[in-house]
All heavy atoms as an XYZ file, in Angstrom:
763
protein
N     -30.851     19.810   -213.424
C     -30.050     20.152   -212.255
C     -29.218     18.938   -211.865
O     -29.750     17.941   -211.407
C     -30.955     20.626   -211.152
C     -31.735     21.887   -211.349
S     -32.829     22.415   -210.176
C     -31.925     22.257   -208.690
N     -27.930     18.994   -212.025
C     -27.119     17.850   -211.843
C     -26.969     17.450   -210.378
O     -26.709     16.301   -210.062
C     -25.658     18.157   -212.345
C     -24.934     19.178   -211.574
C     -23.468     19.259   -212.044
N     -22.787     20.336   -211.402
C     -22.342     20.240   -210.141
N     -22.461     19.138   -209.469
N     -21.673     21.226   -209.587
N     -27.305     18.347   -209.489
C     -27.234     17.948   -207.981
C     -28.244     16.937   -207.615
O     -28.163     16.425   -206.503
C     -27.330     19.224   -207.122
C     -26.155     20.200   -207.348
O     -25.101     19.745   -207.868
O     -26.306     21.339   -207.003
N     -29.247     16.704   -208.397
C     -30.301     15.814   -208.045
C     -30.305     14.539   -208.938
O     -31.292     13.876   -209.011
C     -31.694     16.502   -208.007
C     -31.721     17.597   -207.061
C     -31.580     18.972   -207.438
C     -31.859     17.373   -205.647
C     -31.567     19.992   -206.522
C     -31.828     18.386   -204.765
C     -31.699     19.705   -205.170
O     -31.698     20.710   -204.284
N     -29.215     14.262   -209.513
C     -29.122     13.071   -210.382
C     -28.202     11.986   -209.708
O     -27.164     12.392   -209.219
C     -28.562     13.478   -211.728
C     -29.399     14.489   -212.505
C     -30.690     13.892   -212.861
O     -30.766     12.885   -213.659
N     -31.837     14.468   -212.432
N     -28.637     10.813   -209.785
C     -27.848      9.740   -209.207
C     -27.832      8.551   -210.168
O     -28.482      8.446   -211.128
C     -28.580      9.261   -207.900
S     -28.547     10.481   -206.597
N     -26.939      7.594   -209.844
C     -26.824      6.344   -210.664
C     -27.842      5.398   -210.159
O     -27.919      5.081   -209.006
C     -25.436      5.805   -210.583
C     -25.264      4.509   -211.374
C     -24.390      6.855   -211.042
N     -28.629      4.852   -211.118
C     -29.684      3.941   -210.790
C     -29.777      2.913   -211.875
O     -28.964      2.851   -212.758
N     -30.831      2.099   -211.777
C     -31.033      0.951   -212.773
C     -32.349      1.303   -213.498
O     -33.360      1.652   -212.857
C     -31.143     -0.391   -212.074
C     -31.447     -1.476   -213.036
C     -29.790     -0.687   -211.342
N     -32.374      1.137   -214.811
C     -33.543      1.358   -215.622
C     -34.717      0.500   -215.208
O     -34.541     -0.731   -214.978
C     -33.197      1.114   -217.084
O     -34.375      1.090   -217.884
N     -35.826      1.106   -215.044
C     -37.075      0.369   -214.763
C     -37.637     -0.374   -215.957
O     -38.396     -1.245   -215.836
C     -38.182      1.254   -214.089
O     -38.440      2.278   -215.022
C     -37.719      1.748   -212.722
N     -37.193      0.033   -217.139
C     -37.651     -0.542   -218.370
C     -37.125     -1.985   -218.588
O     -37.842     -2.825   -218.928
C     -37.277      0.333   -219.564
C     -38.026      1.622   -219.610
C     -37.638      2.416   -220.875
O     -37.143      1.971   -221.773
O     -37.905      3.670   -220.710
N     -35.775     -2.132   -218.384
C     -35.269     -3.483   -218.604
C     -34.682     -4.138   -217.325
O     -34.263     -5.306   -217.311
C     -34.185     -3.480   -219.732
C     -32.939     -2.657   -219.391
O     -32.770     -2.228   -218.274
O     -32.163     -2.406   -220.313
N     -34.574     -3.373   -216.251
C     -34.034     -3.842   -214.996
C     -32.530     -4.225   -215.026
O     -32.038     -4.945   -214.148
N     -31.910     -3.757   -216.080
C     -30.445     -4.162   -216.206
C     -29.567     -2.962   -216.545
O     -28.494     -2.911   -216.038
C     -30.389     -5.134   -217.343
C     -28.937     -5.517   -217.725
C     -28.956     -6.453   -218.963
O     -29.125     -7.686   -218.735
O     -28.768     -5.982   -220.114
N     -30.017     -2.097   -217.371
C     -29.213     -0.948   -217.790
C     -29.006      0.061   -216.645
O     -29.932      0.373   -215.907
C     -29.849     -0.171   -219.027
O     -29.996     -0.994   -220.031
N     -27.778      0.525   -216.471
C     -27.440      1.526   -215.478
C     -27.664      2.921   -216.148
O     -27.126      3.179   -217.216
C     -25.998      1.300   -214.981
C     -25.591      2.474   -214.099
C     -25.832      0.003   -214.299
N     -28.434      3.725   -215.440
C     -28.705      5.022   -215.989
C     -28.518      6.188   -214.924
O     -28.355      5.916   -213.770
C     -30.224      5.138   -216.438
O     -31.046      4.940   -215.319
C     -30.513      4.099   -217.485
N     -28.470      7.353   -215.426
C     -28.502      8.560   -214.548
C     -29.997      8.936   -214.413
O     -30.684      9.161   -215.385
C     -27.717      9.701   -215.112
C     -26.298      9.259   -215.360
C     -27.774     10.923   -214.198
C     -25.516      8.851   -214.124
N     -30.459      9.009   -213.124
C     -31.899      9.286   -212.972
C     -32.109     10.126   -211.688
O     -31.086     10.443   -210.995
C     -32.600      7.962   -212.833
O     -34.059      8.235   -212.770
C     -32.152      7.158   -211.567
N     -33.304     10.497   -211.442
C     -33.626     11.306   -210.212
C     -33.231     10.449   -208.997
O     -33.509      9.245   -208.959
C     -35.135     11.523   -210.262
C     -35.543     12.336   -209.114
O     -35.504     13.544   -209.168
O     -35.929     11.700   -208.009
N     -32.579     11.076   -208.026
C     -32.092     10.378   -206.910
C     -33.194      9.724   -206.146
O     -32.961      8.654   -205.457
C     -31.315     11.380   -205.951
S     -29.800     11.867   -206.666
N     -34.413     10.258   -206.135
C     -35.483      9.668   -205.375
C     -35.921      8.315   -205.937
O     -36.511      7.520   -205.276
C     -36.736     10.595   -205.427
N     -35.575      8.084   -207.216
C     -35.888      6.748   -207.831
C     -34.735      5.860   -208.122
O     -34.898      4.727   -208.554
C     -36.639      7.028   -209.175
C     -37.942      7.664   -208.980
C     -38.635      7.934   -210.315
N     -37.805      8.820   -211.099
C     -38.172      9.343   -212.317
N     -39.229      8.976   -212.796
N     -37.430     10.235   -212.864
N     -33.539      6.306   -207.840
C     -32.383      5.600   -208.193
C     -32.037      4.405   -207.304
O     -31.421      3.403   -207.719
C     -31.112      6.493   -208.248
O     -30.755      6.913   -206.902
N     -32.486      4.429   -206.053
C     -32.100      3.310   -205.126
C     -30.676      3.661   -204.606
O     -30.011      4.640   -204.980
N     -30.231      2.818   -203.703
C     -28.896      3.017   -203.121
C     -28.008      1.827   -203.468
O     -28.495      0.738   -203.980
C     -29.014      2.996   -201.564
O     -29.658      1.838   -201.071
C     -29.823      4.285   -201.118
N     -26.704      2.020   -203.277
C     -25.722      1.075   -203.592
C     -24.917      0.695   -202.338
O     -24.750      1.576   -201.494
C     -24.706      1.572   -204.680
C     -25.406      1.890   -205.972
C     -26.087      3.035   -206.278
C     -25.392      1.084   -207.173
N     -26.531      2.953   -207.522
C     -26.170      1.728   -208.166
C     -24.865     -0.160   -207.411
C     -26.286      1.240   -209.401
C     -25.053     -0.730   -208.752
C     -25.800      0.060   -209.736
N     -24.459     -0.537   -202.268
C     -23.529     -0.928   -201.150
C     -22.226     -1.391   -201.724
O     -22.163     -2.160   -202.705
C     -24.149     -2.097   -200.377
O     -25.407     -1.743   -199.873
C     -23.292     -2.559   -199.223
N     -21.136     -0.887   -201.124
C     -19.780     -1.193   -201.627
C     -19.179     -2.239   -200.716
O     -19.079     -2.015   -199.520
C     -18.932      0.041   -201.762
C     -17.507     -0.213   -202.240
C     -17.328     -0.799   -203.543
C     -16.398      0.005   -201.504
C     -16.006     -0.984   -203.976
C     -15.164     -0.178   -201.976
C     -14.954     -0.684   -203.195
O     -13.720     -0.950   -203.701
N     -18.756     -3.368   -201.199
C     -18.043     -4.404   -200.435
C     -16.538     -4.136   -200.703
O     -16.050     -4.502   -201.742
C     -18.495     -5.789   -200.866
C     -17.855     -6.856   -200.072
O     -16.750     -6.684   -199.580
O     -18.493     -7.971   -199.993
N     -15.861     -3.616   -199.685
C     -14.445     -3.398   -199.796
C     -13.602     -4.612   -199.980
O     -12.528     -4.543   -200.579
C     -13.924     -2.595   -198.591
C     -14.372     -1.124   -198.606
C     -13.852     -0.399   -197.436
O     -14.302     -0.573   -196.331
N     -12.911      0.456   -197.593
N     -13.959     -5.733   -199.425
C     -13.144     -6.933   -199.559
C     -13.279     -7.553   -200.916
O     -12.327     -8.071   -201.478
C     -13.620     -7.912   -198.516
C     -13.307     -7.470   -197.098
C     -13.779     -8.521   -196.093
C     -13.405     -7.965   -194.666
N     -13.960     -8.841   -193.663
N     -14.469     -7.494   -201.559
C     -14.643     -8.059   -202.863
C     -14.600     -7.042   -204.004
O     -14.641     -7.435   -205.217
C     -16.008     -8.798   -202.945
C     -16.116    -10.010   -202.056
C     -17.498    -10.615   -202.205
C     -17.622    -11.810   -201.201
N     -18.940    -12.421   -201.321
N     -14.519     -5.765   -203.642
C     -14.512     -4.610   -204.637
C     -15.825     -4.704   -205.497
O     -15.758     -4.547   -206.708
C     -13.321     -4.630   -205.492
C     -12.047     -4.298   -204.697
O     -12.081     -3.615   -203.715
N     -10.936     -4.866   -205.112
N     -16.925     -4.952   -204.866
C     -18.185     -5.028   -205.582
C     -19.128     -3.932   -205.207
O     -19.223     -3.572   -204.043
C     -18.883     -6.343   -205.258
C     -18.198     -7.640   -205.648
C     -18.328     -7.856   -207.202
N     -17.755     -9.136   -207.550
C     -16.460     -9.311   -207.900
N     -15.668     -8.324   -207.856
N     -16.077    -10.439   -208.280
N     -19.875     -3.372   -206.156
C     -20.912     -2.405   -205.899
C     -22.226     -3.101   -206.173
O     -22.501     -3.572   -207.321
C     -20.732     -1.187   -206.832
C     -19.938     -0.089   -206.333
C     -19.623      0.874   -207.518
C     -20.578      0.672   -205.244
N     -23.048     -3.224   -205.163
C     -24.372     -3.932   -205.248
C     -25.503     -2.959   -205.229
O     -25.548     -2.100   -204.320
C     -24.551     -4.999   -204.195
C     -25.748     -5.832   -204.390
C     -25.779     -6.930   -203.370
N     -25.852     -6.471   -202.025
C     -26.980     -6.080   -201.359
N     -28.119     -6.093   -201.981
N     -26.918     -5.608   -200.126
N     -26.387     -3.008   -206.158
C     -27.576     -2.177   -206.197
C     -28.602     -2.763   -205.227
O     -29.063     -3.945   -205.414
C     -28.142     -2.090   -207.583
C     -29.289     -1.079   -207.637
N     -30.588     -1.442   -207.920
C     -29.277      0.306   -207.621
C     -31.321     -0.388   -207.957
N     -30.509      0.736   -207.784
N     -28.977     -2.042   -204.167
C     -29.807     -2.633   -203.098
C     -31.195     -2.976   -203.525
O     -31.779     -3.978   -203.016
C     -29.821     -1.668   -201.878
C     -28.424     -1.565   -201.239
O     -27.658     -2.536   -201.206
N     -28.168     -0.369   -200.817
N     -31.838     -2.307   -204.494
C     -33.161     -2.666   -204.879
C     -33.235     -3.960   -205.712
O     -34.137     -4.702   -205.569
C     -33.785     -1.484   -205.731
C     -34.050     -0.227   -204.931
C     -34.571      0.880   -205.869
C     -35.142     -0.470   -203.913
N     -32.217     -4.186   -206.568
C     -32.215     -5.306   -207.445
C     -31.378     -6.466   -206.894
O     -31.575     -7.623   -207.224
C     -31.651     -4.955   -208.806
O     -30.307     -4.542   -208.682
C     -32.459     -3.890   -209.513
N     -30.428     -6.131   -205.947
C     -29.645     -7.185   -205.461
C     -28.492     -7.597   -206.399
O     -27.780     -8.592   -206.182
N     -28.365     -6.865   -207.522
C     -27.418     -7.189   -208.524
C     -26.162     -6.244   -208.472
O     -26.218     -5.182   -207.834
C     -27.992     -7.059   -209.860
C     -29.162     -8.086   -210.159
C     -29.779     -7.798   -211.523
C     -30.941     -8.799   -211.738
N     -31.575     -8.564   -213.035
N     -25.040     -6.725   -209.063
C     -23.782     -5.996   -208.971
C     -23.555     -5.189   -210.246
O     -23.926     -5.603   -211.351
C     -22.632     -6.963   -208.791
S     -22.582     -7.576   -207.143
N     -22.900     -4.073   -210.069
C     -22.466     -3.201   -211.256
C     -21.472     -4.054   -212.080
O     -20.484     -4.537   -211.525
C     -21.882     -1.894   -210.759
C     -21.401     -0.890   -211.749
C     -22.682     -0.454   -212.614
C     -20.757      0.297   -211.109
N     -21.703     -4.082   -213.341
C     -20.933     -4.947   -214.239
C     -20.664     -4.175   -215.597
O     -21.470     -3.410   -216.084
C     -21.708     -6.224   -214.583
O     -22.148     -6.819   -213.384
C     -20.905     -7.153   -215.446
N     -19.447     -4.438   -216.115
C     -19.146     -3.966   -217.450
C     -19.623     -5.023   -218.452
O     -19.002     -6.101   -218.408
C     -17.638     -3.600   -217.674
C     -17.365     -3.219   -219.078
C     -17.187     -2.470   -216.680
N     -20.519     -4.739   -219.289
C     -20.970     -5.712   -220.297
C     -20.293     -5.344   -221.575
O     -20.345     -4.216   -222.037
C     -22.453     -5.662   -220.455
N     -19.622     -6.318   -222.236
C     -18.940     -6.045   -223.494
C     -19.601     -6.907   -224.609
O     -19.817     -8.118   -224.425
C     -17.435     -6.413   -223.372
O     -16.916     -5.777   -222.230
C     -16.704     -6.194   -224.678
N     -19.825     -6.307   -225.751
C     -20.279     -7.010   -226.904
C     -19.642     -6.504   -228.111
O     -19.001     -5.434   -228.061
C     -21.835     -6.886   -227.007
C     -22.384     -5.553   -227.238
C     -23.877     -5.532   -227.268
N     -24.406     -4.215   -227.165
C     -24.636     -3.387   -228.254
N     -24.410     -3.834   -229.446
N     -25.146     -2.151   -228.089
N     -19.667     -7.326   -229.157
C     -18.986     -6.880   -230.396
C     -20.091     -6.423   -231.407
O     -21.101     -7.082   -231.591
C     -18.253     -8.083   -231.033
O     -17.304     -8.505   -230.057
C     -17.493     -7.626   -232.307
N     -19.861     -5.297   -232.045
C     -20.845     -4.755   -233.010
C     -20.000     -4.110   -234.132
O     -19.202     -3.184   -233.824
C     -21.765     -3.736   -232.320
C     -22.886     -3.249   -233.199
C     -23.814     -2.310   -232.462
O     -24.415     -2.783   -231.481
O     -23.883     -1.156   -232.834
N     -20.205     -4.552   -235.341
C     -19.480     -4.034   -236.519
C     -17.954     -4.059   -236.327
O     -17.279     -3.066   -236.472
C     -19.954     -2.584   -236.881
C     -21.357     -2.535   -237.223
O     -21.900     -3.470   -237.833
N     -22.037     -1.501   -236.909
N     -17.462     -5.164   -235.800
C     -16.062     -5.346   -235.566
C     -15.467     -4.404   -234.485
O     -14.286     -4.135   -234.500
C     -15.173     -5.301   -236.801
C     -15.608     -6.466   -237.730
O     -15.843     -7.555   -237.310
N     -15.589     -6.154   -239.043
N     -16.324     -3.864   -233.636
C     -15.834     -3.019   -232.490
C     -16.349     -3.481   -231.227
O     -17.484     -4.037   -231.188
C     -16.310     -1.590   -232.834
N     -15.588     -3.308   -230.204
C     -16.078     -3.733   -228.833
C     -16.945     -2.571   -228.292
O     -16.486     -1.410   -228.274
C     -14.982     -3.996   -227.923
C     -14.227     -5.244   -228.237
C     -12.911     -5.218   -228.797
C     -14.743     -6.493   -227.992
C     -12.267     -6.371   -229.085
C     -14.104     -7.686   -228.246
C     -12.849     -7.633   -228.823
N     -18.096     -2.857   -227.829
C     -19.026     -1.891   -227.224
C     -19.171     -2.287   -225.697
O     -19.461     -3.414   -225.406
C     -20.384     -1.897   -227.874
C     -20.294     -1.753   -229.393
C     -21.301     -0.893   -227.240
C     -19.779     -0.461   -229.853
N     -18.821     -1.369   -224.844
C     -19.001     -1.591   -223.400
C     -20.078     -0.678   -222.825
O     -20.111      0.466   -223.201
C     -17.712     -1.427   -222.719
C     -16.636     -2.431   -223.125
C     -15.342     -2.255   -222.377
O     -14.834     -1.120   -222.196
N     -14.760     -3.330   -221.962
N     -20.789     -1.183   -221.858
C     -21.777     -0.435   -221.235
C     -21.958     -0.951   -219.791
O     -21.591     -2.064   -219.389
C     -23.139     -0.378   -221.903
C     -23.854     -1.721   -221.938
C     -25.086     -1.683   -222.804
N     -25.848     -2.851   -222.717
C     -27.035     -2.995   -222.074
N     -27.567     -1.939   -221.519
N     -27.590     -4.158   -222.024
N     -22.431     -0.015   -218.910
C     -22.652     -0.452   -217.487
C     -24.027     -0.998   -217.321
O     -25.051     -0.479   -217.837
C     -22.530      0.822   -216.639
N     -24.070     -2.209   -216.761
C     -25.281     -2.910   -216.410
C     -25.196     -3.473   -214.958
O     -24.149     -3.421   -214.373
C     -25.587     -4.048   -217.377
C     -25.746     -3.485   -218.858
C     -24.495     -5.104   -217.307
N     -26.334     -4.011   -214.504
C     -26.275     -4.752   -213.322
C     -26.611     -6.199   -213.675
O     -27.348     -6.499   -214.578
C     -27.228     -4.305   -212.203
C     -26.791     -2.949   -211.650
C     -28.674     -4.210   -212.673
N     -25.800     -7.123   -212.980
C     -26.103     -8.534   -213.283
C     -25.878     -9.339   -212.020
O     -25.366     -8.757   -210.994
C     -25.157     -9.052   -214.369
O     -23.902     -8.959   -214.054
N     -26.167    -10.607   -212.001
C     -25.978    -11.474   -210.821
C     -24.577    -11.318   -210.353
O     -23.602    -11.388   -211.130
C     -26.324    -12.896   -211.123
C     -26.188    -13.857   -209.997
C     -26.508    -15.276   -210.415
C     -26.366    -16.181   -209.174
N     -26.550    -17.635   -209.530
N     -24.408    -11.125   -209.026
C     -23.119    -10.966   -208.435
C     -22.383    -12.298   -208.514
O     -22.839    -13.273   -208.229
C     -23.222    -10.543   -206.914
S     -23.978     -8.917   -206.703
N     -21.048    -12.216   -208.964
C     -20.267    -13.422   -209.188
C     -19.231    -13.461   -208.126
O     -19.035    -12.515   -207.312
C     -19.641    -13.313   -210.603
C     -20.653    -13.302   -211.721
C     -20.082    -13.208   -213.036
C     -21.106    -13.095   -214.121
N     -20.514    -12.753   -215.384
N     -18.494    -14.526   -208.081
C     -17.434    -14.772   -207.219
C     -16.314    -13.720   -207.380
O     -16.114    -13.180   -208.536
C     -16.858    -16.170   -207.240
C     -17.845    -17.245   -206.902
C     -18.301    -17.184   -205.463
O     -17.495    -16.870   -204.576
N     -19.554    -17.475   -205.255
N     -15.467    -13.499   -206.399
C     -14.307    -12.640   -206.542
C     -13.452    -13.137   -207.680
O     -13.317    -14.309   -207.938
C     -13.483    -12.625   -205.212
N     -12.815    -12.136   -208.353
C     -11.948    -12.470   -209.440
C     -12.488    -12.148   -210.800
O     -11.797    -12.118   -211.819
N     -13.818    -11.817   -210.875
C     -14.377    -11.406   -212.124
C     -14.161     -9.907   -212.308
O     -14.791     -9.090   -211.646
C     -15.901    -11.683   -212.068
C     -16.589    -11.388   -213.347
O     -16.030    -10.622   -214.219
O     -17.777    -11.875   -213.598
N     -13.207     -9.603   -213.144
C     -12.784     -8.234   -213.392
C     -13.890     -7.269   -213.911
O     -13.888     -6.087   -213.694
C     -11.638     -8.146   -214.307
C     -10.363     -8.719   -213.790
C      -9.182     -8.699   -214.679
O      -9.339     -8.201   -215.822
O      -8.052     -9.105   -214.335
N     -14.898     -7.871   -214.489
C     -16.047     -7.053   -215.051
C     -16.882     -6.490   -213.883
O     -17.749     -5.665   -214.080
C     -16.943     -7.901   -215.966
C     -16.207     -8.187   -217.296
O     -15.269     -7.458   -217.656
O     -16.595     -9.156   -217.947
N     -16.730     -6.984   -212.679
C     -17.487     -6.580   -211.505
C     -16.602     -5.968   -210.476
O     -17.033     -5.631   -209.341
C     -18.327     -7.693   -210.928
C     -19.480     -8.117   -211.791
C     -20.389     -9.121   -211.109
O     -20.018     -9.733   -210.146
N     -21.572     -9.236   -211.732
N     -15.323     -5.775   -210.681
C     -14.437     -5.130   -209.680
C     -14.401     -3.701   -209.780
O     -14.108     -3.112   -210.885
C     -13.030     -5.863   -209.796
C     -12.980     -7.227   -209.297
C     -11.564     -7.706   -209.185
O     -10.637     -6.944   -209.385
O     -11.441     -8.932   -208.948
N     -14.544     -2.995   -208.703
C     -14.553     -1.542   -208.683
C     -13.696     -1.129   -207.442
O     -14.025     -1.409   -206.370
C     -15.932     -0.948   -208.569
C     -16.821     -1.459   -209.681
C     -17.641     -2.544   -209.655
C     -16.890     -0.875   -210.981
N     -18.225     -2.644   -210.891
C     -17.798     -1.709   -211.694
C     -16.228      0.238   -211.614
C     -18.058     -1.368   -213.098
C     -16.622      0.495   -212.943
C     -17.521     -0.338   -213.588
N     -12.591     -0.420   -207.708
C     -11.736      0.019   -206.625
C     -12.061      1.514   -206.328
O     -11.895      2.406   -207.173
C     -10.222     -0.068   -207.028
C      -9.299      0.445   -205.983
C      -9.899     -1.548   -207.312
N     -12.522      1.729   -205.175
C     -12.968      3.005   -204.736
C     -12.022      3.449   -203.577
O     -11.985      2.770   -202.543
C     -14.429      3.071   -204.205
C     -15.323      2.672   -205.409
C     -14.743      4.432   -203.627
C     -16.753      2.536   -205.027
N     -11.201      4.462   -203.855
C     -10.163      4.884   -202.913
C     -10.708      5.771   -201.823
O     -10.138      5.950   -200.734
C      -8.936      5.426   -203.627
C      -8.279      4.397   -204.478
C      -7.127      5.009   -205.233
C      -6.402      3.997   -206.041
N      -5.276      4.434   -206.787
N     -11.672      6.657   -202.173
C     -12.242      7.574   -201.187
C     -13.590      7.087   -200.679
O     -14.570      7.667   -200.965
C     -12.290      8.942   -201.815
C     -12.666     10.048   -200.860
C     -12.761     11.399   -201.552
O     -12.506     11.611   -202.713
N     -13.121     12.470   -200.832
N     -13.519      5.959   -199.991
C     -14.800      5.366   -199.486
C     -15.019      5.596   -198.044
O     -14.124      5.539   -197.189
C     -14.708      3.863   -199.768
C     -15.942      3.095   -199.232
C     -17.172      3.280   -199.856
C     -15.882      2.322   -198.137
C     -18.311      2.579   -199.347
C     -16.949      1.672   -197.657
C     -18.183      1.856   -198.220
O     -19.274      1.196   -197.766
N     -16.228      6.007   -197.738
C     -16.626      6.173   -196.326
C     -18.009      5.590   -196.202
O     -18.982      6.008   -196.815
C     -16.718      7.778   -195.975
C     -17.074      7.931   -194.571
O     -17.786      7.159   -193.975
N     -16.620      9.052   -194.061
N     -18.146      4.544   -195.407
C     -19.403      3.773   -195.244
C     -20.575      4.685   -194.845
O     -21.699      4.475   -195.249
C     -19.223      2.711   -194.233
C     -20.297      1.659   -194.178
C     -19.966      0.517   -193.308
C     -20.998     -0.570   -193.399
N     -20.695     -1.770   -192.635
N     -20.278      5.743   -194.110
C     -21.385      6.685   -193.719
C     -21.786      7.638   -194.734
O     -22.751      8.330   -194.676
C     -20.896      7.387   -192.441
C     -20.752      6.546   -191.222
C     -20.396      7.305   -190.013
C     -20.188      6.377   -188.874
N     -19.696      7.003   -187.707
N     -20.895      7.724   -195.824
C     -21.229      8.665   -196.922
C     -20.207      9.765   -196.937
O     -19.512     10.012   -195.936
N     -20.074     10.443   -198.119
C     -19.115     11.511   -198.266
C     -19.949     12.773   -198.544
O     -20.725     12.780   -199.469
C     -18.137     11.219   -199.419
C     -17.362      9.950   -199.126
C     -17.241     12.424   -199.631
C     -16.503      9.510   -200.372
N     -19.796     13.803   -197.708
C     -20.494     15.017   -197.948
C     -20.250     15.564   -199.346
O     -19.140     15.470   -199.860
C     -20.013     15.981   -196.878
C     -19.396     15.135   -195.857
C     -18.928     13.865   -196.555
N     -21.234     16.159   -199.925
C     -21.149     16.712   -201.288
C     -19.904     17.589   -201.488
O     -19.160     17.495   -202.430
C     -22.412     17.428   -201.709
C     -22.368     17.943   -203.070
C     -22.593     17.063   -204.186
C     -22.146     19.283   -203.320
C     -22.606     17.548   -205.518
C     -22.051     19.737   -204.654
C     -22.294     18.904   -205.665
O     -22.275     19.328   -207.010
N     -19.652     18.468   -200.473
C     -18.546     19.448   -200.595
C     -17.206     18.825   -200.412
O     -16.180     19.486   -200.531
C     -18.775     20.617   -199.608
C     -18.704     20.192   -198.174
O     -18.772     18.967   -197.870
N     -18.703     21.061   -197.256
N     -17.099     17.527   -200.065
C     -15.825     16.787   -199.923
C     -15.580     15.892   -201.060
O     -14.620     15.177   -201.053
C     -15.864     16.031   -198.552
C     -16.083     16.927   -197.399
C     -14.839     17.247   -196.744
C     -15.197     18.058   -195.419
N     -14.137     18.585   -194.783
N     -16.478     15.804   -202.018
C     -16.256     14.895   -203.105
C     -15.043     15.182   -203.959
O     -14.355     14.224   -204.445
C     -17.474     14.924   -204.096
C     -18.703     14.233   -203.493
C     -19.868     14.386   -204.507
C     -18.525     12.722   -203.255
N     -14.737     16.437   -204.153
C     -13.529     16.839   -204.886
C     -12.520     17.522   -204.003
O     -12.798     18.559   -203.437
C     -13.906     17.778   -206.017
C     -14.820     17.105   -206.996
C     -16.221     17.372   -206.969
C     -14.374     16.216   -207.950
C     -17.060     16.718   -207.849
C     -15.174     15.593   -208.850
C     -16.584     15.837   -208.792
O     -17.418     15.234   -209.653
N     -11.512     16.828   -203.635
C     -10.461     17.337   -202.736
C      -9.337     17.816   -203.520
O      -8.698     17.232   -204.345
C      -9.942     16.244   -201.776
C      -8.925     16.767   -200.857
C     -11.201     15.626   -200.992
N      -9.036     19.127   -203.344
C      -7.871     19.815   -204.038
C      -6.597     19.362   -203.291
O      -6.470     19.601   -202.080
C      -8.053     21.315   -204.091
C      -9.159     21.651   -204.911
O      -9.527     21.021   -205.885
N      -9.783     22.811   -204.608
N      -5.601     18.898   -204.013
C      -4.341     18.494   -203.359
C      -3.254     19.406   -203.927
O      -3.257     19.825   -204.937
C      -4.051     17.037   -203.634
C      -5.059     16.211   -202.838
C      -4.701     14.761   -203.003
C      -5.625     13.899   -202.195
N      -5.323     12.547   -202.218
């Protein structure tokens, strides 16, 4: 049931970002000034990790220590942000 799935951090490695049950996912805080998403349980920021494998770039979502502003791997621009939350029925706005 997709309605009960949220973005969280793997308990196995404490780094990988996964889709999990909302009761176990934890919450995230968005800093509009720094464009950072911080996972409240780990205190780490959502990051794009890039590695090379077989001459190809592999990217995945992880959490890592929050860095200073200017690190593009941790910048997330969220245009429809509401600190109090966005009701489920308002997530997709038809224009």
